[in-house]
DSSP file (Angstrom, degrees, kcal/mol; ACC not computed):
  #  RESIDUE AA STRUCTURE BP1 BP2  ACC     N-H-->O    O-->H-N    N-H-->O    O-->H-N    TCO  KAPPA ALPHA  PHI   PSI    X-CA   Y-CA   Z-CA
    1    1 A M              0   0    0      0, 0.0     2,-0.2     0, 0.0    52,-0.0   0.000 360.0 360.0 360.0 125.3    0.0    0.0    0.0
    2    2 A T    >   -     0   0    0      1,-0.1     3,-1.9     0, 0.0     4,-0.1  -0.671 360.0-111.2-108.3 163.1    1.6    3.3   -1.0
    3    3 A A  G >  S+     0   0    0      1,-0.3     3,-1.9    -2,-0.2    82,-0.3   0.779 112.0  68.4 -62.0 -28.0    0.9    6.8    0.1
    4    4 A N  G 3  S+     0   0    0      1,-0.3    -1,-0.3    80,-0.1    82,-0.0   0.485  89.1  65.6 -76.2   2.5   -0.6    7.8   -3.3
    5    5 A N  G <  S+     0   0    0     -3,-1.9    49,-3.2    78,-0.1     2,-0.4   0.373  86.7  90.2 -95.2   2.0   -3.5    5.5   -2.4
    6    6 A K  E <   -A   53   0A   0     -3,-1.9    78,-2.6    47,-0.2    79,-0.4  -0.806  57.7-173.9 -99.3 138.6   -4.5    7.8    0.4
    7    7 A I  E     -AB  52  83A   0     45,-2.6    45,-2.7    -2,-0.4     2,-0.5  -0.944  18.9-140.9-130.0 154.1   -6.9   10.7   -0.2
    8    8 A I  E     -AB  51  82A   0     74,-3.0    74,-2.4    -2,-0.3     2,-0.5  -0.965  16.9-165.5-112.0 127.1   -8.2   13.6    1.9
    9    9 A I  E     -AB  50  81A   0     41,-2.5    41,-2.3    -2,-0.5     2,-0.5  -0.959   2.0-168.7-114.2 129.3  -11.9   14.5    1.5
   10   10 A T  E     -AB  49  80A   0     70,-2.6    70,-2.6    -2,-0.5     2,-0.4  -0.977   2.0-172.2-118.9 129.4  -13.1   17.8    2.9
   11   11 A V  E     +AB  48  79A   0     37,-2.6    37,-2.5    -2,-0.5     2,-0.3  -0.979  10.8 169.7-122.8 132.3  -16.8   18.6    3.1
   12   12 A S  E     +AB  47  78A   0     66,-2.4    66,-3.2    -2,-0.4     2,-0.3  -1.000  19.7  84.9-146.8 139.6  -18.1   22.0    4.0
   13   13 A G  E    S-A   46   0A   0     33,-2.0    33,-3.2    -2,-0.3     2,-0.2  -0.957  74.9 -25.6 160.6-173.2  -21.5   23.7    4.0
   14   14 A T  E    S-A   45   0A   0     62,-0.4    31,-0.2    -2,-0.3    30,-0.1  -0.439  72.5-106.8 -66.3 132.8  -24.7   24.4    5.9
   15   15 A D        +     0   0    0     29,-2.5     2,-0.3    -2,-0.2    -1,-0.1  -0.301  50.6 155.8 -64.2 141.4  -25.5   21.6    8.3
   16   16 A K    >   -     0   0    0     -3,-0.1     3,-0.9    -2,-0.0     2,-0.1  -0.967  46.9 -80.1-157.2 162.8  -28.3   19.2    7.5
   17   17 A V  T 3  S+     0   0    0     -2,-0.3     0, 0.0     1,-0.2     0, 0.0  -0.433 105.9  22.2 -68.0 135.6  -29.3   15.7    8.3
   18   18 A G  T 3> S+     0   0    0     -2,-0.1     4,-2.5     3,-0.0    -1,-0.2   0.478  74.0 124.5  95.9   4.1  -27.6   12.8    6.5
   19   19 A I  H <> S+     0   0    0     -3,-0.9     4,-2.3     2,-0.2     5,-0.2   0.967  81.4  41.4 -61.8 -53.1  -24.3   14.4    5.3
   20   20 A V  H  > S+     0   0    0      1,-0.2     4,-2.8     2,-0.2     5,-0.2   0.913 115.5  51.7 -61.8 -42.8  -22.0   11.8    6.8
   21   21 A A  H  > S+     0   0    0      1,-0.2     4,-2.3     2,-0.2    -1,-0.2   0.909 110.1  48.3 -61.7 -43.4  -24.4    9.0    5.9
   22   22 A K  H  X S+     0   0    0     -4,-2.5     4,-2.0     2,-0.2    -1,-0.2   0.938 115.3  43.4 -63.7 -47.1  -24.5   10.0    2.2
   23   23 A I  H  X S+     0   0    0     -4,-2.3     4,-2.4    -5,-0.2    -2,-0.2   0.926 114.9  49.4 -66.3 -44.3  -20.7   10.4    1.9
   24   24 A A  H  X S+     0   0    0     -4,-2.8     4,-2.4    -5,-0.2    -1,-0.2   0.877 109.5  53.0 -62.8 -37.4  -20.0    7.2    3.7
   25   25 A T  H  X S+     0   0    0     -4,-2.3     4,-2.4    -5,-0.2    -1,-0.2   0.924 109.4  47.9 -64.1 -45.0  -22.5    5.3    1.5
   26   26 A I  H  X S+     0   0    0     -4,-2.0     4,-1.7     1,-0.2    -2,-0.2   0.933 112.3  49.6 -60.9 -45.8  -20.9    6.5   -1.7
   27   27 A L  H  <>S+     0   0    0     -4,-2.4     5,-3.0     1,-0.2     4,-0.2   0.902 110.6  50.0 -62.0 -41.0  -17.4    5.6   -0.3
   28   28 A A  H ><5S+     0   0    0     -4,-2.4     3,-1.3     1,-0.2    -1,-0.2   0.913 109.2  51.5 -62.9 -42.3  -18.7    2.1    0.7
   29   29 A E  H 3<5S+     0   0    0     -4,-2.4    -1,-0.2     1,-0.3    -2,-0.2   0.824 111.6  47.8 -63.0 -30.8  -20.2    1.6   -2.8
   30   30 A L  T 3<5S-     0   0    0     -4,-1.7    29,-0.4    -5,-0.2    -1,-0.3   0.397 114.9-118.5 -88.8   1.8  -16.8    2.6   -4.3
   31   31 A N  T < 5 +     0   0    0     -3,-1.3     2,-0.5    -4,-0.2    25,-0.3   0.880  61.6 152.5  59.3  41.0  -15.0    0.2   -1.9
   32   32 A V      < -     0   0    0     -5,-3.0     2,-0.5    -6,-0.1    -1,-0.2  -0.892  39.7-135.9-101.8 128.2  -13.1    3.1   -0.4
   33   33 A N  E     -C   53   0A   0     20,-2.2    20,-2.6    -2,-0.5     2,-0.7  -0.729   5.8-141.2 -89.5 127.6  -12.0    2.6    3.2
   34   34 A I  E     +C   52   0A   0     -2,-0.5    18,-0.2    18,-0.2     3,-0.1  -0.788  24.3 173.9 -84.7 117.4  -12.5    5.5    5.7
   35   35 A E  E     +     0   0A   0     16,-2.9     2,-0.3    -2,-0.7    17,-0.2   0.759  65.7   4.0 -96.3 -29.9   -9.4    5.4    8.0
   36   36 A D  E     -C   51   0A   0     15,-1.6    15,-2.6     2,-0.0     2,-0.4  -0.986  61.4-172.2-155.3 147.0  -10.1    8.6   10.0
   37   37 A I  E     +C   50   0A   0     -2,-0.3     2,-0.4    13,-0.2    13,-0.2  -0.993   3.7 179.5-146.0 135.2  -12.8   11.1   10.2
   38   38 A K  E     +C   49   0A   0     11,-2.6    11,-3.1    -2,-0.4     2,-0.3  -0.997  10.0 172.6-132.9 137.3  -13.2   14.4   12.0
   39   39 A Q  E     +C   48   0A   0     -2,-0.4     2,-0.3     9,-0.2     9,-0.2  -0.989   4.9 176.8-144.1 155.0  -16.2   16.7   11.9
   40   40 A T  E     -C   47   0A   0      7,-2.6     7,-2.4    -2,-0.3     2,-0.5  -0.974  22.4-137.5-150.8 162.2  -17.4   19.8   13.6
   41   41 A L  E     -C   46   0A   0     -2,-0.3     2,-0.6     5,-0.2     5,-0.2  -0.988  17.7-174.0-126.2 119.8  -20.2   22.2   13.6
   42   42 A M  E >  S-C   45   0A   0      3,-2.8     3,-1.7    -2,-0.5    -2,-0.0  -0.914  72.6 -36.4-120.2 104.4  -19.4   25.9   13.8
   43   43 A Q  T 3  S-     0   0    0     -2,-0.6    -1,-0.1     1,-0.3     3,-0.1   0.895 126.0 -41.5  50.0  48.0  -22.5   28.2   14.1
   44   44 A G  T 3  S+     0   0    0      1,-0.2   -29,-2.5   -30,-0.1     2,-0.6   0.437 113.8 120.1  83.5   0.0  -24.5   26.0   11.8
   45   45 A H  E <   -AC  14  42A   0     -3,-1.7    -3,-2.8   -31,-0.2     2,-0.4  -0.886  53.6-148.0-102.6 118.5  -21.6   25.4    9.4
   46   46 A F  E     +AC  13  41A   0    -33,-3.2   -33,-2.0    -2,-0.6     2,-0.4  -0.688  17.8 179.2 -88.2 133.1  -20.7   21.8    9.0
   47   47 A V  E     +AC  12  40A   0     -7,-2.4    -7,-2.6    -2,-0.4     2,-0.4  -0.998   1.4 176.4-135.1 131.3  -17.0   20.8    8.3
   48   48 A M  E     -AC  11  39A   0    -37,-2.5   -37,-2.6    -2,-0.4     2,-0.4  -0.999  11.6-166.2-137.3 138.5  -15.7   17.3    7.9
   49   49 A F  E     -AC  10  38A   0    -11,-3.1   -11,-2.6    -2,-0.4     2,-0.4  -0.979  10.9-173.4-120.3 136.2  -12.3   15.9    7.0
   50   50 A M  E     -AC   9  37A   0    -41,-2.3   -41,-2.5    -2,-0.4     2,-0.6  -0.994  17.0-154.9-131.7 136.7  -11.8   12.2    6.0
   51   51 A L  E     +AC   8  36A   0    -15,-2.6   -16,-2.9    -2,-0.4   -15,-1.6  -0.960  30.2 177.6-105.3 122.4   -8.6   10.3    5.4
   52   52 A C  E     -AC   7  34A   0    -45,-2.7   -45,-2.6    -2,-0.6     2,-0.5  -0.885  29.0-137.5-129.7 156.6   -9.4    7.4    3.1
   53   53 A D  E     -AC   6  33A   0    -20,-2.6   -20,-2.2    -2,-0.3     3,-0.3  -0.967  12.9-176.7-114.5 122.8   -7.6    4.5    1.3
   54   54 A I    >   +     0   0    0    -49,-3.2     3,-1.5    -2,-0.5   -48,-0.1   0.232  49.9 113.8-102.1  12.6   -8.6    3.9   -2.3
   55   55 A T  T 3  S+     0   0    0    -50,-0.3    -1,-0.2     1,-0.3   -23,-0.1   0.871  82.4  38.4 -51.8 -44.4   -6.4    0.8   -2.8
   56   56 A N  T 3  S+     0   0    0    -25,-0.3    -1,-0.3    -3,-0.3   -24,-0.1   0.379  89.4 113.3 -94.0   4.4   -9.3   -1.6   -3.2
   57   57 A S    <   -     0   0    0     -3,-1.5   -26,-0.2     1,-0.1   -27,-0.1  -0.574  59.1-148.9 -78.7 137.7  -11.6    0.6   -5.3
   58   58 A P  S    S+     0   0    0      0, 0.0     2,-0.2     0, 0.0    -1,-0.1   0.582  77.7  83.9 -76.4  -8.2  -12.2   -0.4   -8.8
   59   59 A K  S    S-     0   0    0    -29,-0.4    -2,-0.1     1,-0.1     2,-0.1  -0.616  82.4-115.2 -96.3 154.3  -12.5    3.3   -9.7
   60   60 A S     >  -     0   0    0     -2,-0.2     4,-2.4     1,-0.1     5,-0.2  -0.342  32.5-104.1 -77.9 165.6   -9.8    5.7  -10.5
   61   61 A F  H  > S+     0   0    0      1,-0.2     4,-2.8     2,-0.2     5,-0.2   0.921 123.6  51.1 -53.7 -46.0   -9.0    8.7   -8.3
   62   62 A K  H  > S+     0   0    0      1,-0.2     4,-2.9     2,-0.2    -1,-0.2   0.895 108.9  49.8 -62.8 -41.3  -10.7   11.0  -10.8
   63   63 A E  H  > S+     0   0    0      2,-0.2     4,-2.2     1,-0.2    -1,-0.2   0.901 112.8  47.2 -64.9 -40.2  -13.8    8.8  -10.9
   64   64 A I  H  X S+     0   0    0     -4,-2.4     4,-2.4     2,-0.2     5,-0.2   0.944 113.8  47.9 -63.7 -48.3  -14.0    8.9   -7.1
   65   65 A K  H  X S+     0   0    0     -4,-2.8     4,-2.4     1,-0.2    -2,-0.2   0.928 112.2  49.1 -59.0 -47.6  -13.5   12.6   -7.0
   66   66 A D  H  X S+     0   0    0     -4,-2.9     4,-2.1     1,-0.2    -1,-0.2   0.905 111.2  49.3 -61.0 -42.9  -16.1   13.3   -9.7
   67   67 A Q  H  X S+     0   0    0     -4,-2.2     4,-1.9     1,-0.2    -1,-0.2   0.905 112.3  47.8 -65.9 -40.9  -18.7   11.1   -8.0
   68   68 A L  H  X S+     0   0    0     -4,-2.4     4,-2.1     1,-0.2    -1,-0.2   0.894 111.3  50.6 -66.3 -39.1  -18.1   12.8   -4.6
   69   69 A Q  H  X S+     0   0    0     -4,-2.4     4,-1.8     2,-0.2    -2,-0.2   0.857 107.3  54.1 -68.8 -33.8  -18.3   16.3   -6.2
   70   70 A E  H  X S+     0   0    0     -4,-2.1     4,-1.8     2,-0.2    -1,-0.2   0.917 109.0  48.7 -62.1 -42.9  -21.6   15.3   -7.9
   71   71 A E  H  X S+     0   0    0     -4,-1.9     4,-2.5     1,-0.2    -2,-0.2   0.881 106.2  57.9 -64.3 -37.4  -23.0   14.4   -4.5
   72   72 A G  H  X>S+     0   0    0     -4,-2.1     5,-3.0     1,-0.2     4,-0.8   0.895 104.8  50.7 -58.4 -40.9  -21.7   17.7   -3.1
   73   73 A E  H ><5S+     0   0    0     -4,-1.8     3,-0.5     3,-0.2    -1,-0.2   0.914 110.3  49.4 -62.9 -42.3  -23.8   19.5   -5.7
   74   74 A Q  H 3<5S+     0   0    0     -4,-1.8    -2,-0.2     1,-0.2    -1,-0.2   0.891 116.2  42.2 -62.7 -39.9  -26.9   17.4   -4.7
   75   75 A L  H 3<5S-     0   0    0     -4,-2.5    -1,-0.2     2,-0.1    -2,-0.2   0.536 109.7-123.4 -82.4  -6.9  -26.3   18.2   -1.0
   76   76 A K  T <<5S+     0   0    0     -4,-0.8   -62,-0.4    -3,-0.5     2,-0.3   0.915  71.0 128.7  58.0  44.9  -25.4   21.9   -1.8
   77   77 A M      < -     0   0    0     -5,-3.0     2,-0.5    -6,-0.1    -1,-0.3  -0.891  64.6-116.1-124.9 154.4  -22.1   21.3   -0.1
   78   78 A E  E     -B   12   0A   0    -66,-3.2   -66,-2.4    -2,-0.3     2,-0.4  -0.818  33.5-174.0 -88.6 128.8  -18.5   22.0   -1.1
   79   79 A I  E     -B   11   0A   0     -2,-0.5     2,-0.4   -68,-0.2   -68,-0.2  -0.986   5.1-173.2-128.4 124.0  -16.5   18.8   -1.4
   80   80 A W  E     -B   10   0A   0    -70,-2.6   -70,-2.6    -2,-0.4     2,-0.4  -0.928   2.6-168.2-113.1 138.7  -12.8   18.7   -2.2
   81   81 A V  E     +B    9   0A   0     -2,-0.4     2,-0.3   -72,-0.2   -72,-0.2  -0.991  14.2 167.4-128.9 123.6  -10.8   15.5   -2.8
   82   82 A Q  E     -B    8   0A   0    -74,-2.4   -74,-3.0    -2,-0.4     2,-0.3  -0.956  41.4-105.5-133.2 150.9   -7.0   15.5   -2.9
   83   83 A R  E >>  -B    7   0A   0     -2,-0.3     4,-2.4   -76,-0.2     3,-0.6  -0.587  34.6-126.9 -69.1 138.6   -4.3   12.9   -2.9
   84   84 A K  H 3> S+     0   0    0    -78,-2.6     4,-3.2   -81,-0.3     5,-0.2   0.873 107.3  57.8 -58.7 -39.2   -2.8   12.9    0.6
   85   85 A E  H 3> S+     0   0    0    -79,-0.4     4,-1.7   -82,-0.3    -1,-0.2   0.875 110.4  43.4 -62.3 -35.9    0.7   13.3   -0.7
   86   86 A I  H <> S+     0   0    0     -3,-0.6     4,-2.6     2,-0.2    -1,-0.2   0.906 112.9  52.1 -73.3 -42.5   -0.3   16.6   -2.5
   87   87 A F  H  X S+     0   0    0     -4,-2.4     4,-1.5     1,-0.2    -2,-0.2   0.929 110.9  48.2 -56.7 -47.4   -2.3   17.7    0.6
   88   88 A D  H  < S+     0   0    0     -4,-3.2    -1,-0.2     1,-0.2    -2,-0.2   0.905 111.7  49.4 -61.6 -42.8    0.8   17.1    2.8
   89   89 A T  H >< S+     0   0    0     -4,-1.7     3,-1.2    -5,-0.2    -1,-0.2   0.899 109.8  51.0 -63.9 -41.7    3.1   19.0    0.4
   90   90 A M  H 3< S+     0   0    0     -4,-2.6    -1,-0.2     1,-0.2    -2,-0.2   0.794 113.4  45.8 -65.7 -28.1    0.7   22.0    0.3
   91   91 A H  T 3< S+     0   0    0     -4,-1.5     2,-0.6    -5,-0.2    -1,-0.2   0.161  86.1 107.2-106.0  18.2    0.6   22.2    4.1
   92   92 A T    <   -     0   0    0     -3,-1.2     2,-0.5    -5,-0.1    -4,-0.0  -0.865  63.6-142.0 -97.1 123.3    4.3   21.8    4.8
   93   93 A V              0   0    0     -2,-0.6    -2,-0.1     1,-0.1    -3,-0.0  -0.741 360.0 360.0 -85.4 125.0    5.9   25.0    5.9
   94   94 A G              0   0    0     -2,-0.5    -1,-0.1     0, 0.0    -2,-0.0   0.433 360.0 360.0-109.4 360.0    9.3   25.3    4.3
């Protein structure tokens, strides 16, 4: 298992019932493993971060990203999907 099989998913928007369930259901259907999840609610604004492993998914990174972003549009939420290695590089202070 290599680091490039890890992805970071960020979900942000107005809180509503079923956000975690919808995203988790899509990931399960894509055979993506959720390794860590953090969520918070700030004055009605929902924010969630997920670390996932796509090693066993039959779908490509792009297909996973596209499907999650389509769901984000349905939920009226912002969803970002990045490879963990790129996320780590972007957030390293040099």
